[in-house]
ZAMARGU-4260 file (C-alpha; in steps of 0.2 Angstrom, whole numbers, plus 5000, padded with zeros to 4 digits):
<rodrens>
0) 4909/5419/5011 | 4927/5414/5009 | 4932/5402/4995 | 4935/5386/5005 | 4951/5376/4998
5) 4953/5359/5007 | 4970/5350/5004 | 4969/5331/5009 | 4987/5325/5014 | 5002/5335/5018
10) 5016/5324/5010 | 5027/5332/4997 | 5013/5336/4985 | 5000/5342/4998 | 5011/5352/5009
15) 5020/5361/4994 | 5003/5365/4987 | 4995/5371/5003 | 5010/5382/5006 | 5010/5390/4989
20) 4991/5393/4989 | 4993/5402/5005 | 5008/5412/4998 | 4999/5418/4983 | 4981/5420/4987
25) 4973/5433/4998 | 4966/5427/5015 | 4953/5440/5014 | 4943/5429/5002 | 4950/5412/5003
30) 4952/5398/5018 | 4964/5385/5016 | 4962/5369/5026 | 4975/5354/5027 | 4968/5337/5033
35) 4982/5325/5038 | 4982/5309/5048 | 4999/5313/5057 | 5006/5329/5065 | 5023/5328/5056
40) 5028/5332/5038 | 5035/5315/5034 | 5049/5315/5021 | 5045/5298/5013 | 5062/5298/5004
45) 5070/5296/5021 | 5059/5283/5029 | 5071/5269/5025 | 5084/5279/5035 | 5073/5280/5049
50) 5069/5261/5048 | 5088/5258/5048 | 5091/5267/5064 | 5096/5285/5059 | 5088/5299/5070
55) 5078/5310/5060 | 5069/5325/5066 | 5052/5328/5057 | 5045/5345/5056 | 5029/5348/5064
60) 5015/5353/5052 | 5009/5366/5064 | 5026/5374/5063 | 5027/5373/5044 | 5011/5382/5042
65) 5013/5394/5056 | 5010/5412/5050 | 5002/5406/5034 | 4984/5407/5038 | 4982/5388/5034
70) 4971/5378/5046 | 4978/5361/5050 | 4965/5347/5055 | 4973/5332/5061 | 4961/5318/5055
75) 4960/5302/5044 | 4950/5304/5028 | 4936/5291/5027 | 4926/5296/5013 | 4923/5310/5000
80) 4907/5316/4993 | 4910/5326/4978 | 4892/5329/4974 | 4889/5338/4992 | 4907/5344/4992
85) 4911/5336/5008 | 4925/5326/5016 | 4921/5313/5030 | 4935/5312/5043 | 4939/5304/5059
90) 4951/5309/5073 | 4954/5313/5091 | 4939/5324/5091 | 4928/5310/5083 | 4919/5309/5067
95) 4915/5325/5057 | 4914/5333/5039 | 4925/5346/5031 | 4916/5356/5017 | 4925/5363/5002
100) 4923/5374/4987 | 4939/5367/4979 | 4947/5351/4984 | 4965/5345/4981 | 4966/5327/4984
105) 4984/5322/4989 | 4983/5307/5000 | 4998/5298/4992 | 5000/5279/4993 | 5005/5264/5003
110) 5013/5247/5000 | 5004/5237/4987 | 5002/5219/4994 | 4996/5212/4977 | 4986/5199/4987
115) 5002/5190/4991 | 4998/5178/5006 | 5006/5183/5022 | 5011/5201/5017 | 4999/5210/5029
120) 5003/5198/5043 | 5022/5196/5042 | 5029/5209/5031 | 5036/5227/5035 | 5037/5242/5024
125) 5044/5259/5023 | 5029/5269/5015 | 5024/5278/5031 | 5031/5285/5047 | 5023/5272/5058
130) 5027/5257/5047 | 5045/5263/5047 | 5046/5265/5065 | 5038/5247/5068 | 5052/5240/5056
135) 5065/5250/5065 | 5060/5242/5082 | 5060/5225/5074 | 5077/5227/5066 | 5084/5233/5083
140) 5078/5217/5091 | 5088/5206/5079 | 5104/5199/5085 | 5120/5198/5074 | 5118/5185/5061
145) 5099/5189/5058 | 5092/5189/5040 | 5083/5203/5031 | 5075/5201/5014 | 5070/5216/5004
150) 5057/5212/4991 | 5057/5223/4976 | 5070/5228/4963 | 5064/5246/4961 | 5071/5262/4969
155) 5064/5259/4986 | 5069/5241/4987 | 5087/5245/4981 | 5089/5260/4993 | 5082/5250/5008
160) 5093/5235/5005 | 5110/5245/5003 | 5105/5256/5017 | 5101/5241/5030 | 5117/5232/5023
165) 5128/5248/5027 | 5120/5252/5044 | 5119/5234/5050 | 5134/5224/5044 | 5131/5211/5057
170) 5115/5206/5048 | 5113/5196/5032 | 5103/5207/5019 | 5096/5200/5003 | 5086/5207/4989
175) 5072/5197/4980 | 5069/5203/4962 | 5058/5198/4949 | 5072/5202/4935 | 5088/5211/4936
180) 5089/5225/4949 | 5091/5242/4940 | 5088/5234/4923 | 5082/5251/4916 | 5099/5259/4920
185) 5113/5261/4908 | 5126/5246/4907 | 5139/5257/4916 | 5127/5262/4929 | 5121/5243/4931
190) 5139/5238/4934 | 5141/5252/4947 | 5125/5245/4956 | 5132/5227/4956 | 5148/5233/4963
195) 5139/5242/4977 | 5129/5226/4981 | 5145/5216/4982 | 5154/5229/4993 | 5140/5230/5005
200) 5137/5211/5005 | 5119/5211/4999 | 5114/5195/4991 | 5103/5197/4975 | 5091/5184/4971
205) 5085/5187/4953 | 5070/5178/4945 | 5063/5177/4962 | 5045/5184/4962 | 5038/5181/4979
210) 5022/5172/4980 | 5020/5170/5000 | 5028/5177/5015 | 5029/5167/5031 | 5036/5172/5048
215) 5054/5166/5045 | 5055/5165/5026 | 5048/5169/5009 | 5043/5158/4995 | 5046/5162/4977
220) 5035/5158/4962 | 5047/5143/4958 | 5044/5136/4976 | 5061/5141/4982 | 5063/5146/5001
225) 5073/5162/5006 | 5076/5163/5024 | 5071/5179/5032 | 5069/5184/5050 | 5062/5200/5043
230) 5054/5203/5026 | 5053/5220/5020 | 5040/5223/5006 | 5045/5235/4993 | 5036/5228/4978
235) 5026/5244/4972 | 5013/5256/4979 | 4994/5256/4980 | 4982/5271/4983 | 4968/5271/4996
240) 4951/5265/4989 | 4942/5280/4996 | 4944/5289/4979 | 4936/5275/4969 | 4922/5274/4982
245) 4918/5292/4980 | 4912/5292/4963 | 4926/5301/4956 | 4932/5294/4939 | 4947/5283/4943
250) 4959/5272/4933 | 4961/5253/4936 | 4975/5258/4948 | 4962/5268/4959 | 4971/5284/4954
255) 4960/5300/4950 | 4960/5302/4932 | 4964/5320/4929 | 4967/5332/4913 | 4983/5341/4910
260) 4980/5354/4923 | 4978/5340/4937 | 4959/5343/4937 | 4947/5328/4939 | 4939/5324/4923
265) 4923/5320/4931 | 4921/5333/4944 | 4929/5350/4940 | 4930/5356/4958 | 4942/5342/4962
270) 4961/5341/4958 | 4973/5328/4962 | 4992/5327/4965 | 5005/5315/4969 | 5004/5297/4968
275) 4985/5297/4968 | 4984/5307/4952 | 4983/5297/4936 | 4992/5310/4925 | 4999/5308/4908
280) 5017/5314/4906 | 5025/5323/4891 | 5030/5306/4884 | 5012/5300/4883 | 5013/5288/4898
285) 5007/5289/4916 | 5018/5297/4928 | 5025/5284/4940 | 5021/5285/4959 | 5037/5296/4965
290) 5043/5311/4974 | 5047/5319/4957 | 5029/5316/4951 | 5022/5324/4967 | 5033/5339/4963
295) 5027/5341/4945 | 5008/5337/4949 | 5009/5348/4964 | 5015/5363/4955 | 5003/5361/4941
300) 4988/5359/4952 | 4993/5374/4962 | 4995/5385/4947 | 4979/5379/4940 | 4968/5382/4955
305) 4976/5400/4957 | 4973/5405/4939 | 4955/5398/4938 | 4950/5407/4954 | 4958/5423/4950
310) 4952/5424/4933 | 4969/5421/4925 | 4976/5410/4911 | 4980/5393/4917 | 4999/5390/4914
315) 5006/5373/4910 | 5021/5366/4920 | 5033/5353/4913 | 5029/5335/4916 | 5045/5328/4910
320) 5058/5317/4919 | 5077/5320/4918 | 5083/5305/4928 | 5083/5293/4942 | 5093/5296/4958
325) 5097/5281/4969 | 5105/5281/4986 | 5117/5266/4989 | 5121/5269/5007 | 5126/5285/5014
330) 5142/5288/5003 | 5137/5280/4987 | 5123/5284/4974 | 5118/5284/4955 | 5111/5298/4945
335) 5105/5291/4929 | 5100/5303/4915 | 5085/5298/4904 | 5079/5304/4887 | 5061/5309/4883
340) 5055/5292/4882 | 5063/5289/4900 | 5076/5277/4892 | 5093/5277/4901 | 5106/5288/4892
345) 5124/5281/4892 | 5130/5295/4904 | 5127/5293/4923 | 5135/5300/4939 | 5140/5288/4953
350) 5150/5288/4969 | 5152/5301/4983 | 5147/5316/4971 | 5130/5308/4966 | 5127/5305/4985
355) 5131/5323/4989 | 5119/5328/4975 | 5105/5317/4982 | 5107/5324/4999 | 5106/5341/4992
360) 5090/5336/4983 | 5083/5330/4999 | 5087/5345/5009 | 5081/5356/4996 | 5064/5348/4995
365) 5062/5348/5014 | 5068/5366/5016 | 5055/5373/5002 | 5041/5365/5011 | 5046/5370/5028
370) 5047/5388/5022 | 5031/5391/5013 | 5032/5410/5017 | 5049/5412/5008 | 5048/5425/4994
375) 5029/5429/4999 | 5023/5442/4987 | 5019/5459/4995 | 5002/5458/4986 | 4992/5442/4985
380) 4980/5439/4971 | 4962/5442/4975 | 4949/5430/4968 | 4938/5435/4954 | 4920/5439/4957
385) 4908/5424/4959 | 4901/5427/4941 | 4918/5429/4934 | 4925/5413/4942 | 4910/5403/4935
390) 4914/5410/4917 | 4932/5406/4919 | 4928/5388/4924 | 4915/5385/4911 | 4928/5392/4898
395) 4941/5380/4905
</rodrens>
């Protein structure tokens, strides 16, 4: 029988990993299946642009994996049984199971509501294709003079607020922050960010943690009311509870606890990559949920799976951050370099040059995933014999 590799999720981490596994492993003895809820490769870093009204063409996963041998199953994951090595799914064809020998769990994350009243009922977010389209429709219905409140001072909140303000100058856009937006940036970069907010007309409410969301306003922890025809929730990410319910060892965040090679510490046939992996970076801290983490963990998981299945030595890829890249509308951005402890260096790049760099990064990430056969080796690696694989895994 062929070794069955199942990849759950086809975001940045899952799609990249599936393409690389197909590129490097022989189809004679491996079978790769990707399970994803939607038919498109959704570039999450562009979803705030989609919500703002920009026309974005997402690639079909069927086209992405065409010619690779990767099987695509459009379905939603409802459970994982690591003892039986099965994944429960539901889709247009009804309920079913997918059996695996090696599982790569890359289901990503969604908006973290933090149990704030009113968020599920009244707030919008940009963490998925359908939520972004729902927000796009709501914004399009707003007349001039409408108010939009973006909650959250992180990268997503800043990018969303500035994009909305630039795309819809007829709206009043505000940002609610628990502290100072961009507080982790260097002093010069923070000044650049402030100038961008002023230029775009974004009103910043500091010390404004939101404790409730209502249809036309948000209430801060101090009881202050902020008017909002539309509230956009960008106050962090949360992973799906299916991993915790499966019996896999998870952290308090619900993320799967993995070793340095992205292998589950409780179930050696399971790997995790992207936001759902609780991985420790080179600075000794958990990797944040981000596209960069998806790239690092996806590369490490792929390399580890290939090495262990083919009897090779498991390589170690880097888990080190070099900087934060923040879009401030279409013609401005900040690229902030950081040190080994993820503290901002004094140097930063801003303006149109940084915006062009960010655009290049986005295009590069999308292109690499959309062309999984690029650089395909003439000879793919064959799997070790079953006894050899068992020995390699036991030694690992």
